[in-house]
N, C-alpha and C positions, 0 to 999 in steps of 0.2 A: 582471439587467442588461440593459441597451438594447440591441439587436440592432446598433447601429452600433458600438457598445465591443466586443462579440463578433467582428464582422467584423475589426475594427481589432486586436484582440489576437492573432487568428489569424493575420492578414498580418505581425505583428511577431514572431511565434512563429516561424513559416515562414522569413521574412527572416534572423534570426538564426541559425537552423539551417542557413541557407545561407551563412553568413558574408557577407551583403551589407549594405552601408548602402543608408540609403534612396535616395541617389543613384544606387547601381549598380542599385536596382531601379526607381527612376525611368526611368532609360536604357532598361533591358531590356524595361520594360513601355510605354514610349514616352508616359510621364506626367511631369507635374511634380513636382519633389522635394516642394516645400510642398503638394502634393494629397495626396501619400502621407502625409505627416507627419499632415495634418488626419483621413485616414482612421483612421491608427492610433491617434489621441486621441480617436477617436468624434465627430469635429465634422463629419464629410460623410456623406450618405446616399448611397453609392457605388452605381453602376449594374451591374447584371449583366454587360453587357459590360466595365467596367473591372475587375471580379472576375475575369473570365475572360482579361483581359490580363495581370493580375497574378498568377494562378496559374499560368500559360504560363511567366511570367518567372521563377517559382519553381521550374519544373520539376514542377509538382503538376496534377494533373486535378482538374477542377471537384467529382467525387466525394471525392477525396482532400482538399480543401481543407476540405469541410464535414463529414469524419468527424473529430470532435475534441470531446472533452469540454465544450469552451467552448459548444457548441451543443446539449448535452444536457438541460439544466434550464430548459426553455422551458415556459412555462405555455400551456395550450391554453383557449379560452374555448368 
């Protein structure tokens, strides 16, 4: 799975666990709702700065954000 999809899946997972809509998350993270949607769909290469904004809005640390099964099966070169 592409890393953009992995990040998007993780954001959606955490957002749904927090019972937040994309609109709620976009407001809390000070990002546009359509930007959140495009990240969740794997269409955006999100910056680490915006990942941090999103993690903060979801009340998780960056460490907690990246501790997920979705990131485990990554091939190394």
